[in-house]
N, C-alpha and C positions, 0 to 999 in steps of 0.2 A: 581692745578696741574693735568694734564691729565695722568691717569694711563693706560699705554699701552706699548706694545713692541716697542723698538727703531726701527725706519725705517731701513730696510735692515737686521734685525735680526729676529729670530723666535724661538718659543718654539716647541719642537718635543715631542709629547705625543703618548700614545698607540692608535692604533697598529703600527703606523709608527716607533715609537722608537724601537719596537721589530724587525721590518724588518731591519732597519739600523744596529742594533746590530748584527743580524745574519750574514748579509753581511760582516760587519767589522770583525767578528770572522773568517769567511771563508778566508778573505783576509790575516789576520795575521797568521792563521794556515799554509797557503801556502807560505807566506814569509819565515817562519821558515823551512818548508819542502824543500825549494829551497836553504837553507843554508845562508839566510840573518839573520843578528843579529840586535837586537833592539838598537837604541840610542835615547836619549832625548836631545833636544836643547831648549834654552830659547824662550819664546813668545816675548820678547822685545830685540832688538839689538840696537847698535848705528846706527844712520841714515846713516852715511857714509859707514858702512859695508853693509847695505841693498842696497845701490846704487851700488858702485863699477863698475864692468864690465857691469852691467845691466842698466846703466843710460839712455840708449836709449830705454829700454823696457817701454812700456806704463804702466805696473804695478807699476813702481816706482812712477809715478805721482799719483797713487791711494793708496799710503801707508797711514796708520793712523800714523800721527806724534804727538809726545808729548815731554814734558820736565820733568825731575825729579827735586827734590828740589835744586840740584846743577846746574840747568839750562843747563844740558847736552841735546843735541839733540838726541832724541830716536825715534824708530819706532816699531810698531807692525809688526811681520814677515808677509810677504805676500806670502811666499813660503818657502820650506825647502832647495832648492838647493843652494841658495846663501850662506847659513850658512856653507856649506862644506868648503869654502875657509878659513873661520876663524877657523874652527875645525882643519884643517891640519896645520895652522900656530901655533896653541896652543898645538897640539898633533903630533909632527913630527915623532914619532916612530910608528905610526899606520902601521900595516903590510898589504901588498898588496897580492892578491886582497882583497879590503875592501868591503865586501858585507853587506850593512847596510839597515835597514828599519826604518821608523818613521811614526807614526800615530798621528795626532794632529790637532789643530785648527789653521787656517790662516785667515788673515783679508784683505779686499780690500775696500777702501773708494771710490767706483765707483758709477756711476749713477745707479739708481734703475730701473730694468725691471722685468718682470714676470719671476719667477724661477731663479733669480740671487740674491744672498745674500752677505752681507758684512762680514759675518762670516761663514766659512764652514770647514768641515773636509777634509784633504788630507791624503792619504795613499801612501807613496813613498817608492820605493825600488831602490837602485843604486848599480852599480858595479864600483868601483874605482880602477884604476891601471891595467886594462885589455884592451888592444887596439884591441883585436880580434873581428871579427864579431860574433863569438860564444857568446860573452857577450850580444850583441844586441839581438840575437835569444833567449837567456835565459830569458831576460826580457819579451819577447813576449810569450814564452812558459809558463811563470809564469802567465801572464794575461789570456792565453787560459785556463789554468787549473782552475783558479778562476771563469771564465765565465761558464765553463762546470759544475762546482760544484754548481753554483747558478742557472743554467738553463737558462743563458742569451745567446742568439744568437747575433752575431755581425758581422759587416763588417770591415775588417782591411785595412787601407790605408797606404801606405809607400812612402817615397820620400827621397831625400838627399840634404842637404844644399849646399854641394860642387857642386853638379850637377846644382842647380839653379844659383849659382854664375858663374859657368863655361859657362852656356848659355848666361847670361848677358854680360860676357866678350867677347864671340864670336861676339855678336851683338854690341859691343863697347858702351853699356849702362852704363853710369857712376853713375847715382844716383840710386844705387841698393836698398837702404833702402826704399825709397819712392815708387819705382816700385813694390817691393815685398809687401809693405803695400796695394797698390791698388789691386794687384792680389789676396790678401787675402780676398778681399771683393766680389769676384766673385759670390759666392753662394747667397750673400745677395742682391746685386744690379744688377746682370746680366752682361753678356759679353760686351754688347754695352756701358753701363754706365762706366764700368771699362776702356774700350778702350778710351772713351772720357776723363776720368780723367788722363790717362797715357800720354796724349799729353802735360801735364804740365812738364813731366820729361823725355820724349824721343821723337824722330822724328817719324812721321807717318809710314814710311817704317820699322823702327825698331820695332814698335808695331805690325805691320802685320806679320813680320818675327818671332817675339817672339811667337805669338799665333800659327803660322804654325809649329814651332819647338816643342812647348809644346804638340802638338797633336800626337807626335810620341810615339811608345812603347819603353820599356827599351832596347830592342835589338839594336835599332837604336842608342841610346846614347852610348852603349858599343862599337858598331862598329865604331862610329865616335870619339871614345876616349875622350868623355866628362869626366872631373874629377868627381869622385864620383859615376859614373854609374856602374863601375865594382864592387865596394863594395856593392852597393844596389842590384845588380843582385845576388851577392854571398849570401846576406841575404835572398832574396826571395827563392833561391834554398835551402838554409840551413833550412828554415822554413818548407819545404816539408818533411824533416826528422821527424819533430814534428807533421806532418799532419795538418799544419796551412796554410791556403790560404791567401796570401797577394796581394792586388791590387795596382799596381804602379799608383800613382796619381801625375803627375808633377805639379799640381796647389796646392798641399798640402804645407802649410807653418806653421812654428812654431817658437816661441821665436827668434825674430829678433836679439836679443842681444847676445845670447850665444850658440845656437845649431851649431855644426860644421860638422856633418856627417849625418848618417841615422836618419830620423825622422818618427814617426808613430802616428796614431790616429785610434780609433775604434768607431763605431757608432751602435746604436740600435734605432728602431723606437719608442720605449716606453719612451725614455729619450731625452730631448732637449740638444744638445751639445754632447761632446765626453764621451764615457764610461770610456776610459782610453787613455793616451797619453804619449809621451816621446820622447827620442832620445839621441844622443851622444853630449856631451859638453866637448870636450877635452881641452879647453882653460880656464876653469873657476876655477877648484879646486886648482890648484897650483899658483894662482895669487899672493898671499902674500908671497910665498917662492921662487918666480922666477923659477918655474919649470913647465913644461908641463906634466900634469898628466892625462892620458886618463880616460874618465868616460862616462858611459851610464846609463840612468835611466828611470823609468816608474812611472806614478802617476795615482792614482784612486781617484775620487772625486764624480762626479755625479752618479756613479754606486750605491752609498749608497741610492739613492732615487728610485731605480728600484722598481716598484710597485708590480710585480708579483712574490714575494718571499714568500714561505710558512713559517709562523712564528710558534714558539713553545711556546705557553702560559703555564702558571702554569698548572701542571698535574691534581691536584685535590684539593677540599676543604673538610676538615674533619668537619662534623657538630656534635658538642658535645651536646647530649641531657642529661644534668646533669651528664656527665661523663668526666669532664675535665682532671682528673688524667690519666685515660686510654687513652684519646685522645692525650694528650701531649706525652705520652710514644710511641704511635703508630706514631705520627708525627715525633718524633726524629728518630725512626727506618727507616721511609721512606726517610728522608733527608740523613741519613747515607748511603742509597742505591742510592743516587743521583736522587730521585724522588721529584720534587718540590711540595710543599703543604703548606697550612696554615689552621688555625682553625677558625671557626665561630660558634655562638651559636643559632642564630635565623634561623629556617629552611627556611621560605619564603624569607628572605633577602639573604641568602646564595644561593638559587636557582636562584634568580633574578640576583645576582652578577655574578654567573657562566655563565649564559646566555649572559650577556652583555660583559663579558671579554673573551668569547670563551673558557672557562675552560671545558675540556671534561668530567670530572668525579666529582661526589659528593659522599662522603662516610658518611653514617649515623652511629653514635655510641651512642646507648642507652642501657638501662638496658638489654633488650632482646638480643641485639647483643653481649654484654659482656658475658652474661650467656651461650649463644649457641656457643660462640667463632667463630661466623660467622658475616660478615659485609654486610650490604645492600649497594650496589653501584648502583647509577643511572648514566647511560650513557646519557649525556646532548645532544648528537647529535641525537641518535635514540630514546631516551626517555625510553629505556628498563631498568628495574631494575633486579639486580641479587644478589644472596647470595653467598658470596665468603669467604672461610676460611682464616684466617690470614696467614696461611702457603703458600697459593697460591696468596696472594694479590699482591706481587711484579710482578709476572709473568703476572697476569691479567692486571695490569696497564701499563706494558711495551709492 
């Protein structure tokens, strides 16, 4: 038997684990700050629930499928959004607006490429039951706050699915799904190749007119009364109140199966793929109860792998030099003051460990230190040693 990680999965160890944890904590803190409440949903669903309205979505073909002992067809969740329709079927008394967030693991049985994994964490926030553009803006204000707190700069791109459909209708292009799929490949294969591929689904003049129209700015689409243009313009203007700059990108496409209005994605040169993304999906949530329930959401995933985040390692190691009782007492006092620490007994090993794990302080506790009621502290960054009284230890470390 070959002992190794399953293909498409990974172990995350220090220091990456600390970086990811810090970003996740910032995300969750801001979810709560914006009035979102946590929910938890199962990792496994019935396969039919996982399909539903998303059956045209490529992600459905990438589901991990399995059976239980009763031979029921099951699947590992590949995202959180589709679970909302079951949630509202089983919990019809949920109050609107329902501002929920969920952080957890999702799975995709997809082809392996660099930096793409079959198991990853998603952090989702959704506003259910609010049809106003203000809800769209709130999702993006939330993302902006998270990025500012993590020190991540980004470029925000916005578009509208109604606008895309309206353009295709004006040009009398019937095979909308395949045309949109080809347009989605624009950055990967280039305009010439996309145009060649589009000849399978549209006439040559339709394709030329399509690219000509898509090169216009948002004001053109508003003036010409394209559906979705007005609400997209409203979002762009509203974001200015949050001091958020959004760039209209008519070639931006998301979620062929369920997005219905404004859509958005953000990018940063340090990460491959989008930092965060989302949009409005007004036809999904109420599917099982025969109601149209407005909904908009945002999802964070790859942002957890942002490399330039400052981590917070353990604050100090207490080295007990035959003074375990005193050291344990001090260790408990520091932990009660939210100062992270632990004890070691071998000096050379403790110093080596502190260096390798980027622990900034080492405190020596020997007979002399106990007698003088002063502690010798070594700053592992500067190499400087200081004598500090126990009374001022907390202030010194913080």
